[in-house]
N, C-alpha and C positions, 0 to 999 in steps of 0.2 A: 504494500500500500504506500503510495507516494503522496507527499504534501503537494497540493495544487500550486503552491506559490514557489517553493524552492526545490521541488523534485527530490526531497530527502525522504528516506524510508522512515515512516512514522508508526510502524507496527508496534514497537516497544511502547511508545507513548500511548497508543490506543489501548494496549493491553493493561498498562498501569492505570489508565483512567477507568477502565472497566473494573479492575481489581479494587480501586479506591471506592467506587460506587457500591460494590458488593460489601466491602468492609463497613461503609457508612450505614448501609441498611442493617447489617448485623449489629452495629453499635446501637442503633435506634431500638432494635428489638431487645437487646440485652441491657438497656438502660445506659447506653454509651460507655460500656466497659469492654475493653479489649485487654488481652494479656500483654505483658511487657515483651514476650517473645514475638507476638504478632506485630507490635509496634516496631520492634527492632527489624523484623523481616521487611516491613513496609519501607523503613528508612533505607535499608540496604538496597532494595530494588530500585527505589527512586534515585539513589546516589549512582548506581550502576547505569541507569538510563541517562542521567545527566552526562556521565563520562562518555557513553556511546554517542550521544548527540553532539558533544563537543568534538569528538573525533570525526564525526560525519561532516561537520561544518568546515573542518580544516582539510578534509580530503584524505586523512590518514586512517588506516585501519590497523589494528593490532596484529 
């Protein structure tokens, strides 16, 4: 899936967005409580996506 503006691959961003909305629904159902492990996992995924996006902008790939 490509961004219509910059032609960058946005699959990771779309997946993270979907995961965030699922987690938000779960938090609502559970009284806004998530475990620290879930929060840590979400932070790691978003950090990894930011790194991948930065690499995509410079044209570099690991």
